[in-house]
mmCIF file of the N, C-alpha and C atoms, coordinates in Angstrom:
data_MODEL
# 
_entry.id   MODEL 
# 
loop_
_atom_site.group_PDB 
_atom_site.id 
_atom_site.type_symbol 
_atom_site.label_atom_id 
_atom_site.label_alt_id 
_atom_site.label_comp_id 
_atom_site.label_asym_id 
_atom_site.label_entity_id 
_atom_site.label_seq_id 
_atom_site.pdbx_PDB_ins_code 
_atom_site.Cartn_x 
_atom_site.Cartn_y 
_atom_site.Cartn_z 
_atom_site.occupancy 
_atom_site.B_iso_or_equiv 
_atom_site.pdbx_formal_charge 
_atom_site.auth_seq_id 
_atom_site.auth_comp_id 
_atom_site.auth_asym_id 
_atom_site.auth_atom_id 
_atom_site.pdbx_PDB_model_num 
ATOM 1   N N  . MET A 1 1  ? 89.347  139.720 76.407  1.00 0.00 ? 1  MET A N  1 
ATOM 2   C CA . MET A 1 1  ? 90.253  139.217 77.689  1.00 0.00 ? 1  MET A CA 1 
ATOM 3   C C  . MET A 1 1  ? 91.374  140.182 77.746  1.00 0.00 ? 1  MET A C  1 
ATOM 4   N N  . THR A 1 2  ? 91.639  140.405 78.879  1.00 0.00 ? 2  THR A N  1 
ATOM 5   C CA . THR A 1 2  ? 92.735  141.480 79.081  1.00 0.00 ? 2  THR A CA 1 
ATOM 6   C C  . THR A 1 2  ? 94.160  140.599 79.476  1.00 0.00 ? 2  THR A C  1 
ATOM 7   N N  . ASN A 1 3  ? 95.133  141.350 79.527  1.00 0.00 ? 3  ASN A N  1 
ATOM 8   C CA . ASN A 1 3  ? 96.436  140.883 79.634  1.00 0.00 ? 3  ASN A CA 1 
ATOM 9   C C  . ASN A 1 3  ? 96.683  140.271 81.180  1.00 0.00 ? 3  ASN A C  1 
ATOM 10  N N  . SER A 1 4  ? 95.802  140.975 82.076  1.00 0.00 ? 4  SER A N  1 
ATOM 11  C CA . SER A 1 4  ? 95.964  140.433 83.558  1.00 0.00 ? 4  SER A CA 1 
ATOM 12  C C  . SER A 1 4  ? 95.156  139.223 83.683  1.00 0.00 ? 4  SER A C  1 
ATOM 13  N N  . GLU A 1 5  ? 94.111  139.089 82.823  1.00 0.00 ? 5  GLU A N  1 
ATOM 14  C CA . GLU A 1 5  ? 93.326  137.810 82.714  1.00 0.00 ? 5  GLU A CA 1 
ATOM 15  C C  . GLU A 1 5  ? 94.106  136.571 82.407  1.00 0.00 ? 5  GLU A C  1 
ATOM 16  N N  . VAL A 1 6  ? 94.851  137.027 81.205  1.00 0.00 ? 6  VAL A N  1 
ATOM 17  C CA . VAL A 1 6  ? 95.682  135.877 80.723  1.00 0.00 ? 6  VAL A CA 1 
ATOM 18  C C  . VAL A 1 6  ? 96.873  135.453 81.673  1.00 0.00 ? 6  VAL A C  1 
ATOM 19  N N  . LYS A 1 7  ? 97.383  136.469 82.331  1.00 0.00 ? 7  LYS A N  1 
ATOM 20  C CA . LYS A 1 7  ? 98.473  136.061 83.341  1.00 0.00 ? 7  LYS A CA 1 
ATOM 21  C C  . LYS A 1 7  ? 97.871  135.268 84.449  1.00 0.00 ? 7  LYS A C  1 
ATOM 22  N N  . ARG A 1 8  ? 96.762  135.744 84.938  1.00 0.00 ? 8  ARG A N  1 
ATOM 23  C CA . ARG A 1 8  ? 96.165  135.068 86.084  1.00 0.00 ? 8  ARG A CA 1 
ATOM 24  C C  . ARG A 1 8  ? 95.926  133.505 85.758  1.00 0.00 ? 8  ARG A C  1 
ATOM 25  N N  . ARG A 1 9  ? 95.282  133.422 84.515  1.00 0.00 ? 9  ARG A N  1 
ATOM 26  C CA . ARG A 1 9  ? 95.018  132.029 84.248  1.00 0.00 ? 9  ARG A CA 1 
ATOM 27  C C  . ARG A 1 9  ? 96.398  131.157 83.971  1.00 0.00 ? 9  ARG A C  1 
ATOM 28  N N  . ALA A 1 10 ? 97.352  131.895 83.311  1.00 0.00 ? 10 ALA A N  1 
ATOM 29  C CA . ALA A 1 10 ? 98.657  131.128 83.019  1.00 0.00 ? 10 ALA A CA 1 
ATOM 30  C C  . ALA A 1 10 ? 99.272  130.851 84.445  1.00 0.00 ? 10 ALA A C  1 
ATOM 31  N N  . ASP A 1 11 ? 99.131  131.750 85.379  1.00 0.00 ? 11 ASP A N  1 
ATOM 32  C CA . ASP A 1 11 ? 99.836  131.537 86.670  1.00 0.00 ? 11 ASP A CA 1 
ATOM 33  C C  . ASP A 1 11 ? 98.989  130.274 87.335  1.00 0.00 ? 11 ASP A C  1 
ATOM 34  N N  . GLY A 1 12 ? 97.667  130.238 87.337  1.00 0.00 ? 12 GLY A N  1 
ATOM 35  C CA . GLY A 1 12 ? 97.075  129.275 87.872  1.00 0.00 ? 12 GLY A CA 1 
ATOM 36  C C  . GLY A 1 12 ? 97.460  127.857 87.309  1.00 0.00 ? 12 GLY A C  1 
ATOM 37  N N  . ILE A 1 13 ? 97.565  127.886 86.035  1.00 0.00 ? 13 ILE A N  1 
ATOM 38  C CA . ILE A 1 13 ? 98.099  126.673 85.409  1.00 0.00 ? 13 ILE A CA 1 
ATOM 39  C C  . ILE A 1 13 ? 99.471  126.200 85.728  1.00 0.00 ? 13 ILE A C  1 
ATOM 40  N N  . MET A 1 14 ? 100.342 127.235 85.775  1.00 0.00 ? 14 MET A N  1 
ATOM 41  C CA . MET A 1 14 ? 101.753 126.852 85.962  1.00 0.00 ? 14 MET A CA 1 
ATOM 42  C C  . MET A 1 14 ? 101.873 126.318 87.508  1.00 0.00 ? 14 MET A C  1 
ATOM 43  N N  . ALA A 1 15 ? 101.147 126.855 88.403  1.00 0.00 ? 15 ALA A N  1 
ATOM 44  C CA . ALA A 1 15 ? 100.949 126.400 89.719  1.00 0.00 ? 15 ALA A CA 1 
ATOM 45  C C  . ALA A 1 15 ? 100.517 124.979 89.893  1.00 0.00 ? 15 ALA A C  1 
ATOM 46  N N  . LEU A 1 16 ? 99.448  124.678 89.095  1.00 0.00 ? 16 LEU A N  1 
ATOM 47  C CA . LEU A 1 16 ? 99.014  123.251 89.149  1.00 0.00 ? 16 LEU A CA 1 
ATOM 48  C C  . LEU A 1 16 ? 100.122 122.326 88.468  1.00 0.00 ? 16 LEU A C  1 
ATOM 49  N N  . GLU A 1 17 ? 100.792 122.801 87.492  1.00 0.00 ? 17 GLU A N  1 
ATOM 50  C CA . GLU A 1 17 ? 101.853 121.957 86.983  1.00 0.00 ? 17 GLU A CA 1 
ATOM 51  C C  . GLU A 1 17 ? 103.023 121.650 87.787  1.00 0.00 ? 17 GLU A C  1 
ATOM 52  N N  . ASP A 1 18 ? 103.303 122.588 88.682  1.00 0.00 ? 18 ASP A N  1 
ATOM 53  C CA . ASP A 1 18 ? 104.320 122.448 89.675  1.00 0.00 ? 18 ASP A CA 1 
ATOM 54  C C  . ASP A 1 18 ? 103.755 121.489 90.825  1.00 0.00 ? 18 ASP A C  1 
ATOM 55  N N  . GLN A 1 19 ? 102.547 121.637 91.040  1.00 0.00 ? 19 GLN A N  1 
ATOM 56  C CA . GLN A 1 19 ? 101.947 120.650 92.079  1.00 0.00 ? 19 GLN A CA 1 
ATOM 57  C C  . GLN A 1 19 ? 101.973 119.302 91.519  1.00 0.00 ? 19 GLN A C  1 
ATOM 58  N N  . ARG A 1 20 ? 101.814 119.038 90.182  1.00 0.00 ? 20 ARG A N  1 
ATOM 59  C CA . ARG A 1 20 ? 101.814 117.723 89.599  1.00 0.00 ? 20 ARG A CA 1 
ATOM 60  C C  . ARG A 1 20 ? 103.195 117.153 89.580  1.00 0.00 ? 20 ARG A C  1 
ATOM 61  N N  . LYS A 1 21 ? 103.999 117.821 89.129  1.00 0.00 ? 21 LYS A N  1 
ATOM 62  C CA . LYS A 1 21 ? 105.549 117.512 89.350  1.00 0.00 ? 21 LYS A CA 1 
ATOM 63  C C  . LYS A 1 21 ? 105.856 117.038 90.760  1.00 0.00 ? 21 LYS A C  1 
ATOM 64  N N  . ASP A 1 22 ? 105.404 117.777 91.755  1.00 0.00 ? 22 ASP A N  1 
ATOM 65  C CA . ASP A 1 22 ? 105.812 117.488 92.991  1.00 0.00 ? 22 ASP A CA 1 
ATOM 66  C C  . ASP A 1 22 ? 105.186 116.081 93.589  1.00 0.00 ? 22 ASP A C  1 
ATOM 67  N N  . ILE A 1 23 ? 103.825 115.980 93.029  1.00 0.00 ? 23 ILE A N  1 
ATOM 68  C CA . ILE A 1 23 ? 103.105 114.735 93.387  1.00 0.00 ? 23 ILE A CA 1 
ATOM 69  C C  . ILE A 1 23 ? 103.874 113.619 92.667  1.00 0.00 ? 23 ILE A C  1 
ATOM 70  N N  . THR A 1 24 ? 104.028 113.738 91.478  1.00 0.00 ? 24 THR A N  1 
ATOM 71  C CA . THR A 1 24 ? 104.670 112.631 90.688  1.00 0.00 ? 24 THR A CA 1 
ATOM 72  C C  . THR A 1 24 ? 106.060 112.205 91.294  1.00 0.00 ? 24 THR A C  1 
ATOM 73  N N  . THR A 1 25 ? 106.816 113.222 91.892  1.00 0.00 ? 25 THR A N  1 
ATOM 74  C CA . THR A 1 25 ? 107.980 112.934 92.533  1.00 0.00 ? 25 THR A CA 1 
ATOM 75  C C  . THR A 1 25 ? 107.810 112.082 93.812  1.00 0.00 ? 25 THR A C  1 
ATOM 76  N N  . GLU A 1 26 ? 106.918 112.613 94.603  1.00 0.00 ? 26 GLU A N  1 
ATOM 77  C CA . GLU A 1 26 ? 106.365 112.001 95.854  1.00 0.00 ? 26 GLU A CA 1 
ATOM 78  C C  . GLU A 1 26 ? 105.826 110.596 95.646  1.00 0.00 ? 26 GLU A C  1 
ATOM 79  N N  . ILE A 1 27 ? 105.204 110.278 94.651  1.00 0.00 ? 27 ILE A N  1 
ATOM 80  C CA . ILE A 1 27 ? 104.783 108.954 94.373  1.00 0.00 ? 27 ILE A CA 1 
ATOM 81  C C  . ILE A 1 27 ? 105.882 108.130 93.957  1.00 0.00 ? 27 ILE A C  1 
ATOM 82  N N  . ALA A 1 28 ? 106.909 108.526 93.143  1.00 0.00 ? 28 ALA A N  1 
ATOM 83  C CA . ALA A 1 28 ? 108.103 107.736 92.715  1.00 0.00 ? 28 ALA A CA 1 
ATOM 84  C C  . ALA A 1 28 ? 108.922 107.501 94.068  1.00 0.00 ? 28 ALA A C  1 
ATOM 85  N N  . ASP A 1 29 ? 108.917 108.456 94.973  1.00 0.00 ? 29 ASP A N  1 
ATOM 86  C CA . ASP A 1 29 ? 109.654 108.142 96.268  1.00 0.00 ? 29 ASP A CA 1 
ATOM 87  C C  . ASP A 1 29 ? 109.006 107.060 96.970  1.00 0.00 ? 29 ASP A C  1 
ATOM 88  N N  . ARG A 1 30 ? 107.646 107.037 97.019  1.00 0.00 ? 30 ARG A N  1 
ATOM 89  C CA . ARG A 1 30 ? 106.853 106.096 97.774  1.00 0.00 ? 30 ARG A CA 1 
ATOM 90  C C  . ARG A 1 30 ? 106.993 104.561 97.221  1.00 0.00 ? 30 ARG A C  1 
ATOM 91  N N  . TYR A 1 31 ? 107.137 104.595 95.860  1.00 0.00 ? 31 TYR A N  1 
ATOM 92  C CA . TYR A 1 31 ? 107.583 103.181 95.190  1.00 0.00 ? 31 TYR A CA 1 
ATOM 93  C C  . TYR A 1 31 ? 108.829 102.760 95.460  1.00 0.00 ? 31 TYR A C  1 
ATOM 94  N N  . GLN A 1 32 ? 109.852 103.710 95.501  1.00 0.00 ? 32 GLN A N  1 
ATOM 95  C CA . GLN A 1 32 ? 111.209 103.475 95.815  1.00 0.00 ? 32 GLN A CA 1 
ATOM 96  C C  . GLN A 1 32 ? 111.247 103.083 97.148  1.00 0.00 ? 32 GLN A C  1 
ATOM 97  N N  . ASP A 1 33 ? 110.655 103.578 98.178  1.00 0.00 ? 33 ASP A N  1 
ATOM 98  C CA . ASP A 1 33 ? 110.596 103.208 99.603  1.00 0.00 ? 33 ASP A CA 1 
ATOM 99  C C  . ASP A 1 33 ? 110.089 101.781 99.526  1.00 0.00 ? 33 ASP A C  1 
ATOM 100 N N  . ALA A 1 34 ? 108.897 101.478 98.882  1.00 0.00 ? 34 ALA A N  1 
ATOM 101 C CA . ALA A 1 34 ? 108.416 100.092 99.020  1.00 0.00 ? 34 ALA A CA 1 
ATOM 102 C C  . ALA A 1 34 ? 109.355 99.106  98.587  1.00 0.00 ? 34 ALA A C  1 
ATOM 103 N N  . LYS A 1 35 ? 110.126 99.495  97.337  1.00 0.00 ? 35 LYS A N  1 
ATOM 104 C CA . LYS A 1 35 ? 111.253 98.580  96.822  1.00 0.00 ? 35 LYS A CA 1 
ATOM 105 C C  . LYS A 1 35 ? 112.283 98.396  97.696  1.00 0.00 ? 35 LYS A C  1 
ATOM 106 N N  . ASN A 1 36 ? 112.614 99.504  98.470  1.00 0.00 ? 36 ASN A N  1 
ATOM 107 C CA . ASN A 1 36 ? 113.777 99.116  99.396  1.00 0.00 ? 36 ASN A CA 1 
ATOM 108 C C  . ASN A 1 36 ? 113.430 98.327  100.690 1.00 0.00 ? 36 ASN A C  1 
ATOM 109 N N  . HIS A 1 37 ? 112.008 98.280  100.851 1.00 0.00 ? 37 HIS A N  1 
ATOM 110 C CA . HIS A 1 37 ? 111.559 97.201  101.923 1.00 0.00 ? 37 HIS A CA 1 
ATOM 111 C C  . HIS A 1 37 ? 111.067 96.008  101.325 1.00 0.00 ? 37 HIS A C  1 
ATOM 112 N N  . GLY A 1 38 ? 111.580 95.679  100.169 1.00 0.00 ? 38 GLY A N  1 
ATOM 113 C CA . GLY A 1 38 ? 111.530 94.335  99.685  1.00 0.00 ? 38 GLY A CA 1 
ATOM 114 C C  . GLY A 1 38 ? 110.080 94.105  98.922  1.00 0.00 ? 38 GLY A C  1 
ATOM 115 N N  . ILE A 1 39 ? 109.421 95.083  98.715  1.00 0.00 ? 39 ILE A N  1 
ATOM 116 C CA . ILE A 1 39 ? 108.200 94.951  97.970  1.00 0.00 ? 39 ILE A CA 1 
ATOM 117 C C  . ILE A 1 39 ? 108.400 94.898  96.302  1.00 0.00 ? 39 ILE A C  1 
ATOM 118 N N  . THR A 1 40 ? 107.908 94.071  95.736  1.00 0.00 ? 40 THR A N  1 
ATOM 119 C CA . THR A 1 40 ? 107.994 94.032  94.174  1.00 0.00 ? 40 THR A CA 1 
ATOM 120 C C  . THR A 1 40 ? 107.030 95.185  93.579  1.00 0.00 ? 40 THR A C  1 
ATOM 121 N N  . VAL A 1 41 ? 107.734 96.119  93.096  1.00 0.00 ? 41 VAL A N  1 
ATOM 122 C CA . VAL A 1 41 ? 106.870 97.289  92.614  1.00 0.00 ? 41 VAL A CA 1 
ATOM 123 C C  . VAL A 1 41 ? 105.935 97.058  91.516  1.00 0.00 ? 41 VAL A C  1 
ATOM 124 N N  . PRO A 1 42 ? 106.381 96.340  90.380  1.00 0.00 ? 42 PRO A N  1 
ATOM 125 C CA . PRO A 1 42 ? 105.439 95.907  89.321  1.00 0.00 ? 42 PRO A CA 1 
ATOM 126 C C  . PRO A 1 42 ? 104.129 95.417  89.840  1.00 0.00 ? 42 PRO A C  1 
ATOM 127 N N  . ALA A 1 43 ? 104.274 94.384  90.792  1.00 0.00 ? 43 ALA A N  1 
ATOM 128 C CA . ALA A 1 43 ? 103.135 93.737  91.367  1.00 0.00 ? 43 ALA A CA 1 
ATOM 129 C C  . ALA A 1 43 ? 102.240 94.675  92.225  1.00 0.00 ? 43 ALA A C  1 
ATOM 130 N N  . LEU A 1 44 ? 102.952 95.594  93.018  1.00 0.00 ? 44 LEU A N  1 
ATOM 131 C CA . LEU A 1 44 ? 102.355 96.658  93.791  1.00 0.00 ? 44 LEU A CA 1 
ATOM 132 C C  . LEU A 1 44 ? 101.412 97.660  92.870  1.00 0.00 ? 44 LEU A C  1 
ATOM 133 N N  . ARG A 1 45 ? 102.067 97.986  91.594  1.00 0.00 ? 45 ARG A N  1 
ATOM 134 C CA . ARG A 1 45 ? 101.439 98.872  90.852  1.00 0.00 ? 45 ARG A CA 1 
ATOM 135 C C  . ARG A 1 45 ? 100.180 98.225  90.205  1.00 0.00 ? 45 ARG A C  1 
ATOM 136 N N  . LYS A 1 46 ? 100.303 96.836  89.904  1.00 0.00 ? 46 LYS A N  1 
ATOM 137 C CA . LYS A 1 46 ? 99.087  96.054  89.401  1.00 0.00 ? 46 LYS A CA 1 
ATOM 138 C C  . LYS A 1 46 ? 97.988  96.056  90.425  1.00 0.00 ? 46 LYS A C  1 
ATOM 139 N N  . ALA A 1 47 ? 98.427  95.849  91.747  1.00 0.00 ? 47 ALA A N  1 
ATOM 140 C CA . ALA A 1 47 ? 97.471  95.712  92.785  1.00 0.00 ? 47 ALA A CA 1 
ATOM 141 C C  . ALA A 1 47 ? 96.752  97.030  93.101  1.00 0.00 ? 47 ALA A C  1 
ATOM 142 N N  . ILE A 1 48 ? 97.493  97.987  93.083  1.00 0.00 ? 48 ILE A N  1 
ATOM 143 C CA . ILE A 1 48 ? 96.915  99.417  93.241  1.00 0.00 ? 48 ILE A CA 1 
ATOM 144 C C  . ILE A 1 48 ? 95.873  99.706  92.118  1.00 0.00 ? 48 ILE A C  1 
ATOM 145 N N  . LYS A 1 49 ? 96.324  99.328  90.928  1.00 0.00 ? 49 LYS A N  1 
ATOM 146 C CA . LYS A 1 49 ? 95.528  99.504  89.824  1.00 0.00 ? 49 LYS A CA 1 
ATOM 147 C C  . LYS A 1 49 ? 94.154  98.737  89.883  1.00 0.00 ? 49 LYS A C  1 
ATOM 148 N N  . LEU A 1 50 ? 94.113  97.432  90.443  1.00 0.00 ? 50 LEU A N  1 
ATOM 149 C CA . LEU A 1 50 ? 93.010  96.768  90.571  1.00 0.00 ? 50 LEU A CA 1 
ATOM 150 C C  . LEU A 1 50 ? 92.198  97.125  91.694  1.00 0.00 ? 50 LEU A C  1 
ATOM 151 N N  . ALA A 1 51 ? 92.844  97.690  92.704  1.00 0.00 ? 51 ALA A N  1 
ATOM 152 C CA . ALA A 1 51 ? 92.078  98.112  93.856  1.00 0.00 ? 51 ALA A CA 1 
ATOM 153 C C  . ALA A 1 51 ? 91.330  99.543  93.703  1.00 0.00 ? 51 ALA A C  1 
ATOM 154 N N  . ARG A 1 52 ? 91.692  100.336 92.583  1.00 0.00 ? 52 ARG A N  1 
ATOM 155 C CA . ARG A 1 52 ? 91.080  101.408 92.256  1.00 0.00 ? 52 ARG A CA 1 
ATOM 156 C C  . ARG A 1 52 ? 90.031  101.238 91.205  1.00 0.00 ? 52 ARG A C  1 
ATOM 157 N N  . MET A 1 53 ? 89.938  99.998  90.600  1.00 0.00 ? 53 MET A N  1 
ATOM 158 C CA . MET A 1 53 ? 88.759  99.707  89.864  1.00 0.00 ? 53 MET A CA 1 
ATOM 159 C C  . MET A 1 53 ? 87.471  99.763  90.304  1.00 0.00 ? 53 MET A C  1 
ATOM 160 N N  . ASP A 1 54 ? 86.410  100.176 89.497  1.00 0.00 ? 54 ASP A N  1 
ATOM 161 C CA . ASP A 1 54 ? 85.038  100.070 89.957  1.00 0.00 ? 54 ASP A CA 1 
ATOM 162 C C  . ASP A 1 54 ? 84.546  98.580  89.591  1.00 0.00 ? 54 ASP A C  1 
ATOM 163 N N  . ALA A 1 55 ? 83.363  98.211  90.153  1.00 0.00 ? 55 ALA A N  1 
ATOM 164 C CA . ALA A 1 55 ? 82.859  96.795  89.828  1.00 0.00 ? 55 ALA A CA 1 
ATOM 165 C C  . ALA A 1 55 ? 82.840  96.496  88.402  1.00 0.00 ? 55 ALA A C  1 
ATOM 166 N N  . LYS A 1 56 ? 82.471  97.398  87.458  1.00 0.00 ? 56 LYS A N  1 
ATOM 167 C CA . LYS A 1 56 ? 82.227  97.144  86.122  1.00 0.00 ? 56 LYS A CA 1 
ATOM 168 C C  . LYS A 1 56 ? 83.833  96.864  85.428  1.00 0.00 ? 56 LYS A C  1 
ATOM 169 N N  . GLN A 1 57 ? 84.680  97.720  85.827  1.00 0.00 ? 57 GLN A N  1 
ATOM 170 C CA . GLN A 1 57 ? 86.073  97.674  85.407  1.00 0.00 ? 57 GLN A CA 1 
ATOM 171 C C  . GLN A 1 57 ? 86.707  96.289  85.993  1.00 0.00 ? 57 GLN A C  1 
ATOM 172 N N  . ARG A 1 58 ? 86.371  95.998  87.139  1.00 0.00 ? 58 ARG A N  1 
ATOM 173 C CA . ARG A 1 58 ? 87.005  94.643  87.729  1.00 0.00 ? 58 ARG A CA 1 
ATOM 174 C C  . ARG A 1 58 ? 86.468  93.556  87.126  1.00 0.00 ? 58 ARG A C  1 
ATOM 175 N N  . ALA A 1 59 ? 85.089  93.582  86.665  1.00 0.00 ? 59 ALA A N  1 
ATOM 176 C CA . ALA A 1 59 ? 84.452  92.411  86.104  1.00 0.00 ? 59 ALA A CA 1 
ATOM 177 C C  . ALA A 1 59 ? 85.087  92.293  84.634  1.00 0.00 ? 59 ALA A C  1 
ATOM 178 N N  . LYS A 1 60 ? 85.358  93.240  83.887  1.00 0.00 ? 60 LYS A N  1 
ATOM 179 C CA . LYS A 1 60 ? 85.869  93.237  82.720  1.00 0.00 ? 60 LYS A CA 1 
ATOM 180 C C  . LYS A 1 60 ? 87.458  92.692  82.756  1.00 0.00 ? 60 LYS A C  1 
ATOM 181 N N  . HIS A 1 61 ? 88.214  93.205  83.782  1.00 0.00 ? 61 HIS A N  1 
ATOM 182 C CA . HIS A 1 61 ? 89.570  92.619  84.019  1.00 0.00 ? 61 HIS A CA 1 
ATOM 183 C C  . HIS A 1 61 ? 89.559  91.290  84.153  1.00 0.00 ? 61 HIS A C  1 
ATOM 184 N N  . GLU A 1 62 ? 88.728  90.727  85.082  1.00 0.00 ? 62 GLU A N  1 
ATOM 185 C CA . GLU A 1 62 ? 88.676  89.253  85.519  1.00 0.00 ? 62 GLU A CA 1 
ATOM 186 C C  . GLU A 1 62 ? 88.173  88.501  84.167  1.00 0.00 ? 62 GLU A C  1 
ATOM 187 N N  . SER A 1 63 ? 87.342  88.809  83.468  1.00 0.00 ? 63 SER A N  1 
ATOM 188 C CA . SER A 1 63 ? 86.928  88.233  82.242  1.00 0.00 ? 63 SER A CA 1 
ATOM 189 C C  . SER A 1 63 ? 88.183  88.054  81.350  1.00 0.00 ? 63 SER A C  1 
ATOM 190 N N  . GLU A 1 64 ? 88.900  89.116  81.173  1.00 0.00 ? 64 GLU A N  1 
ATOM 191 C CA . GLU A 1 64 ? 90.053  89.306  80.327  1.00 0.00 ? 64 GLU A CA 1 
ATOM 192 C C  . GLU A 1 64 ? 91.218  88.129  80.962  1.00 0.00 ? 64 GLU A C  1 
ATOM 193 N N  . GLN A 1 65 ? 91.405  88.044  82.195  1.00 0.00 ? 65 GLN A N  1 
ATOM 194 C CA . GLN A 1 65 ? 92.346  87.225  82.708  1.00 0.00 ? 65 GLN A CA 1 
ATOM 195 C C  . GLN A 1 65 ? 91.806  85.817  82.690  1.00 0.00 ? 65 GLN A C  1 
ATOM 196 N N  . MET A 1 66 ? 90.503  85.501  82.725  1.00 0.00 ? 66 MET A N  1 
ATOM 197 C CA . MET A 1 66 ? 90.058  84.054  82.406  1.00 0.00 ? 66 MET A CA 1 
ATOM 198 C C  . MET A 1 66 ? 90.347  83.656  80.904  1.00 0.00 ? 66 MET A C  1 
ATOM 199 N N  . ASP A 1 67 ? 90.170  84.798  79.980  1.00 0.00 ? 67 ASP A N  1 
ATOM 200 C CA . ASP A 1 67 ? 90.528  84.432  78.646  1.00 0.00 ? 67 ASP A CA 1 
ATOM 201 C C  . ASP A 1 67 ? 91.869  84.105  78.468  1.00 0.00 ? 67 ASP A C  1 
ATOM 202 N N  . LEU A 1 68 ? 92.656  84.959  79.087  1.00 0.00 ? 68 LEU A N  1 
ATOM 203 C CA . LEU A 1 68 ? 94.186  84.815  78.986  1.00 0.00 ? 68 LEU A CA 1 
ATOM 204 C C  . LEU A 1 68 ? 94.489  83.337  79.409  1.00 0.00 ? 68 LEU A C  1 
ATOM 205 N N  . GLU A 1 69 ? 94.077  82.812  80.623  1.00 0.00 ? 69 GLU A N  1 
ATOM 206 C CA . GLU A 1 69 ? 94.452  81.616  81.176  1.00 0.00 ? 69 GLU A CA 1 
ATOM 207 C C  . GLU A 1 69 ? 93.987  80.573  80.135  1.00 0.00 ? 69 GLU A C  1 
ATOM 208 N N  . MET A 1 70 ? 92.878  80.690  79.615  1.00 0.00 ? 70 MET A N  1 
ATOM 209 C CA . MET A 1 70 ? 92.331  79.623  78.667  1.00 0.00 ? 70 MET A CA 1 
ATOM 210 C C  . MET A 1 70 ? 93.149  79.581  77.472  1.00 0.00 ? 70 MET A C  1 
ATOM 211 N N  . TYR A 1 71 ? 93.539  80.697  76.859  1.00 0.00 ? 71 TYR A N  1 
ATOM 212 C CA . TYR A 1 71 ? 94.444  80.611  75.783  1.00 0.00 ? 71 TYR A CA 1 
ATOM 213 C C  . TYR A 1 71 ? 95.792  80.103  76.052  1.00 0.00 ? 71 TYR A C  1 
ATOM 214 N N  . LEU A 1 72 ? 96.231  80.577  77.072  1.00 0.00 ? 72 LEU A N  1 
ATOM 215 C CA . LEU A 1 72 ? 97.698  79.903  77.527  1.00 0.00 ? 72 LEU A CA 1 
ATOM 216 C C  . LEU A 1 72 ? 97.611  78.442  77.629  1.00 0.00 ? 72 LEU A C  1 
ATOM 217 N N  . ALA A 1 73 ? 96.435  77.993  78.372  1.00 0.00 ? 73 ALA A N  1 
ATOM 218 C CA . ALA A 1 73 ? 96.360  76.619  78.355  1.00 0.00 ? 73 ALA A CA 1 
ATOM 219 C C  . ALA A 1 73 ? 96.277  75.852  77.088  1.00 0.00 ? 73 ALA A C  1 
ATOM 220 N N  . GLU A 1 74 ? 95.653  76.503  76.181  1.00 0.00 ? 74 GLU A N  1 
ATOM 221 C CA . GLU A 1 74 ? 95.589  75.716  74.822  1.00 0.00 ? 74 GLU A CA 1 
ATOM 222 C C  . GLU A 1 74 ? 96.873  76.090  74.276  1.00 0.00 ? 74 GLU A C  1 
ATOM 223 N N  . ILE A 1 75 ? 97.650  76.914  74.258  1.00 0.00 ? 75 ILE A N  1 
ATOM 224 C CA . ILE A 1 75 ? 98.920  77.197  73.642  1.00 0.00 ? 75 ILE A CA 1 
ATOM 225 C C  . ILE A 1 75 ? 99.865  76.182  74.279  1.00 0.00 ? 75 ILE A C  1 
ATOM 226 N N  . GLU A 1 76 ? 99.910  75.851  75.694  1.00 0.00 ? 76 GLU A N  1 
ATOM 227 C CA . GLU A 1 76 ? 100.637 75.087  76.211  1.00 0.00 ? 76 GLU A CA 1 
ATOM 228 C C  . GLU A 1 76 ? 100.287 73.470  76.179  1.00 0.00 ? 76 GLU A C  1 
ATOM 229 N N  . GLY A 1 77 ? 99.015  73.343  75.691  1.00 0.00 ? 77 GLY A N  1 
ATOM 230 C CA . GLY A 1 77 ? 98.552  71.984  75.713  1.00 0.00 ? 77 GLY A CA 1 
ATOM 231 C C  . GLY A 1 77 ? 97.982  71.476  76.826  1.00 0.00 ? 77 GLY A C  1 
ATOM 232 N N  . ARG A 1 78 ? 97.743  72.253  77.946  1.00 0.00 ? 78 ARG A N  1 
ATOM 233 C CA . ARG A 1 78 ? 97.054  71.903  78.999  1.00 0.00 ? 78 ARG A CA 1 
ATOM 234 C C  . ARG A 1 78 ? 95.593  71.910  79.010  1.00 0.00 ? 78 ARG A C  1 
ATOM 235 N N  . SER A 1 79 ? 94.932  71.182  79.717  1.00 0.00 ? 79 SER A N  1 
ATOM 236 C CA . SER A 1 79 ? 93.455  71.227  80.156  1.00 0.00 ? 79 SER A CA 1 
ATOM 237 C C  . SER A 1 79 ? 93.121  72.338  80.823  1.00 0.00 ? 79 SER A C  1 
ATOM 238 N N  . LEU A 1 80 ? 91.969  72.816  80.757  1.00 0.00 ? 80 LEU A N  1 
ATOM 239 C CA . LEU A 1 80 ? 91.482  73.901  81.434  1.00 0.00 ? 80 LEU A CA 1 
ATOM 240 C C  . LEU A 1 80 ? 91.589  73.689  82.931  1.00 0.00 ? 80 LEU A C  1 
ATOM 241 N N  . ARG A 1 81 ? 91.233  72.432  83.150  1.00 0.00 ? 81 ARG A N  1 
ATOM 242 C CA . ARG A 1 81 ? 91.398  72.086  84.590  1.00 0.00 ? 81 ARG A CA 1 
ATOM 243 C C  . ARG A 1 81 ? 92.676  72.245  85.159  1.00 0.00 ? 81 ARG A C  1 
ATOM 244 N N  . GLU A 1 82 ? 93.577  71.802  84.402  1.00 0.00 ? 82 GLU A N  1 
ATOM 245 C CA . GLU A 1 82 ? 95.167  72.030  84.778  1.00 0.00 ? 82 GLU A CA 1 
ATOM 246 C C  . GLU A 1 82 ? 95.481  73.572  85.090  1.00 0.00 ? 82 GLU A C  1 
ATOM 247 N N  . ALA A 1 83 ? 94.923  74.333  84.085  1.00 0.00 ? 83 ALA A N  1 
ATOM 248 C CA . ALA A 1 83 ? 95.168  75.802  84.050  1.00 0.00 ? 83 ALA A CA 1 
ATOM 249 C C  . ALA A 1 83 ? 94.653  76.457  85.331  1.00 0.00 ? 83 ALA A C  1 
ATOM 250 N N  . ALA A 1 84 ? 93.540  75.994  85.804  1.00 0.00 ? 84 ALA A N  1 
ATOM 251 C CA . ALA A 1 84 ? 92.750  76.479  86.972  1.00 0.00 ? 84 ALA A CA 1 
ATOM 252 C C  . ALA A 1 84 ? 93.640  76.174  88.263  1.00 0.00 ? 84 ALA A C  1 
ATOM 253 N N  . GLU A 1 85 ? 94.397  75.133  88.209  1.00 0.00 ? 85 GLU A N  1 
ATOM 254 C CA . GLU A 1 85 ? 95.156  74.650  89.396  1.00 0.00 ? 85 GLU A CA 1 
ATOM 255 C C  . GLU A 1 85 ? 96.482  75.374  89.470  1.00 0.00 ? 85 GLU A C  1 
# 
């Protein structure tokens, strides 16, 4: 491997890192704009995360949510019917 090859690869990596930094900043700006318009950012982040899931991931998530509700109902002394309402 020559020095010019190393430099070319390093330059490519640095350019991608700069793009990543710019994209991260732009995403943060979009969330801030949403917040400024009254949107609850943590809820928006969760909704986006769910929307990006495939069917298998979504099914796993829904199963975990059902378990969570059941455990919480048990801890709080509610019936499962009450937890569902």
